[in-house]
C-alpha positions, 0 to 999 in steps of 0.5 A: 144758177146765176142771176135767175129771176125769183119766180123761176124758183117758185114751181107753182108760179112757173107752172101756172104762168102762161107768159113765155116771155117770162118763162123763157127767163128760166130756160137753160138757153137764157143762162147759156147766153148770159154765161157766154156773154160774160165769160168769153170776153174775160178769156179773150181780152187777157190773151189779146193783152199778153200776146199783143204785148209780146208782139209789140216788144218783138217788133220793136227789136232791131231784128224786126224794125226797118220795114213798112210791114213791121210798122203796120204789124206794130200798129195792129199790136196797139189797136187789137187790145184797144178794140177789145177794151172798148167793146168790153165796156159795152158788154158789161155795165159800167159808169159809161152807160149813165152818161150820154156823152160817154156813150157817144164817145165809146161807140165812136172809138169802137168803130174808129178803132175797129175800122182802122184795125181792119183796113191796116190788114188790107194795107199790109196785104197791098204792101206785099202786093207791090213788093211782088209785082213791082220789086224795083219800086219797093224802096220808093213806095213801101217805106216806113214814112208812107206807113206812118202817113197811112196810119194817120190817114186811116183814123182820120177817114174812119173818124169822119165816117163814124162821127154821126154816133155823137148824135145817134147814140144815147144813154137809154133806160133798160125796158125791164129795170128803169134804174139801169141804163145802157148805151144804144142807138136812139131808134125813136129818132134815128131808125132809118139812119140805124138801118142804113148804118148796119149795111154800111158797117157790113161793107166797110168792116167785113165785105170790102176788106175781105174782097180786097185781101182775097184778090190781092192774095190771089194776085200775089200767088199768081205772080210768085208762080209766074216768077218761079216758072220764069226762073226755071226757064232761065236755068234751062236755057243756061244749061242748054247753052252750056251743053252747046258749048260742051259739044263745040268743045268736043268737036274741037277735040280739046283735052280730057282735062278741059272736058272734065273742067267744063263738066264740073262747071256745069254741075256747079251752075246746076247746084247753085241754081237748085239752091237759089230756087229752094231759097226763093220758094221757101221765102215765097212760101212764107209770104203766101202762107201769111197772106192766106192765113190772114185771109182765111182767119178774117173770113172765118171770124168776121164774115159770119157775123156780118152775114147774120146782121144782114139776115137779121135786118132782112128777116128780123131774126133777132126781134122779140116774138109778138105772139105768146108762142113757145116755139117762137120764144125758144127760137129767139132764145137760141138765136140769142146764143148764136148772136153772142157767139157771133160777136165773140168770134169777131172779137177773137181775131184781135187775139189771133194775129199774134199766133199767125205771125208766130207760125208764118214768120221766122224772124218774128218767131226768133224775136219772140223766143229771144225775148222770152229767153232773156226774160226767163233765163231757165227757158234757155235750157228748155228750148233748143232753138234758143241755143243756136247762137251759142252753137254758132259762137262755139263753131266760130271758135273752131278755127282758132282751136285748129290754129292752136293745134297747128302752132303746137305741132309747128315746133315738133315738125321744125325741131331739128338738130344743128347738122340737120339745119345745116344740111337744110341750108345746103340743100336749099341752095340747090333749089331752083329759082322757080322752086323758091318762088313757091308760096310760103305755105308750101315751104314745109312740103318743099323743105321736107324733102331735103331733110330726108335726103340729107339724113340718108346721105349722112347715114 
C-alpha cells in the first residue's frame, strides 16, 4: 500500500474518525498522487538524459555543425537534462532542503535554466524567421558568433530576473513532521512578492514565448507560400516567353529541325522548373513542420500548467479546505493529482525535443543513425537506411567495372592479322582530311569500314 499512515490500517479508528483531513490520507486519490509524483520523474529523467546525450553527439558531428540553428540545438541538449535534474531535487527530499543557502541556490538555478531553455526555443524560431524573410542578410545576422553571444546574454538576463530567490526562498519545517524540512517561499514575509511572481512566471515562461513562437511561425508559413506563388509566376512567365518565341519562329518558316529543338528546350525548362519546385517545397515543408511541431508541443505541455497556476491564484484551487466537508476534501485530493500531472507535463517537453528533431530533420536523423551504427555494428544489417553509403560506393565503382569491360573487349576488336592491318593502313590513306580530323573516340567506327572492304576485296 506504500507509505500509508498507521491509522489507515485500523478499521475501527477510521470508521469513528470524523476528520476528513486525516481520512483523506487513506483515500486512493492520495496514493495515486504520491505514486505519480515519485514514478513519473524517474521515467522522464532517464529518457531525457539518453536522448539529449544522443542529440549532443549528433549535433557535434561535422554533418550538423556550422549553422546557428545547430548551435542552439546543441545548447538545448545541455540545458534540458539540467532543468530536470534541478527540479527532481525539489520533488525528492534530499540534503538540499536542510540548508537555506542550498534551497536558495536550487530555486535560482531552476528558474535560470528553465527560462534560458524556453527562450532559446524562441530565438531558434526567430533565426528561421530571418532566414526566410531576409535571405540576403542570413550570412551577416544568423551566425555562430551571434548564437554564442545570445547563449551568454540569456543566462545573464534570467539571472537578474531570478535573483530574488536568494531572499524569498528558505528551508521550512514540514507542517506534519517537524523533523522534515522542505524548500519553498517564505510566505510569512514575502507573500505579496510570491503572488506577483506567479504572474510574472506565467508571462516569462509560457505566455510570451508561446505568442512569439506562434506569430513567427505564422509569418514564416506566409512567406514560404508567397515565395512559392512567386516562383510559379516566374515559371509561367518564362514558359509564355518561350511560346511567343516559338510562334515567331514558326512565322519565319524555320525548318522542322529548329521547331523540334525549340520544343525540346521548352520541355527541359519545364522539367527543371518542376524539379526545382519540388526541392524547394520539400525543404520548406521540413522547416514548417519543425516550427509547427515545436509550437504545438510547447503549447500542449506548458500552457495548461500556466493556466492552472493562474486559476489557482484566482480561485484557490489548490488551497486546503477550511471546513470538515467530504466533498471539499475529495475535490482537493483530485486536484492534487491534476497538479502533479501538470508539473510532469511541463517537464516532459525537455525529453521531446530529440524526437521532434528526429522526425522533422533529415540531417539530424542521418547523424543519429550513423552514430548508432558506429556504436553498435550489428545495426548496420538491421537498418537498411544505414547501408545507403555502401550502395553509393558500389555504384561509384560501376564506371570502373564498365571501363574494364571495354578494355577487355578492346583486344578482341582490334586483334587482326598482318594482312588486315596493312589493308587498314592502305584504306586509311584514302580517307579525306576531313575524316581524319574526327575525334579519337570515333576512330573505331571509321576504321571498321575499311576493314570490311579490304576483306571483301581480298575475297
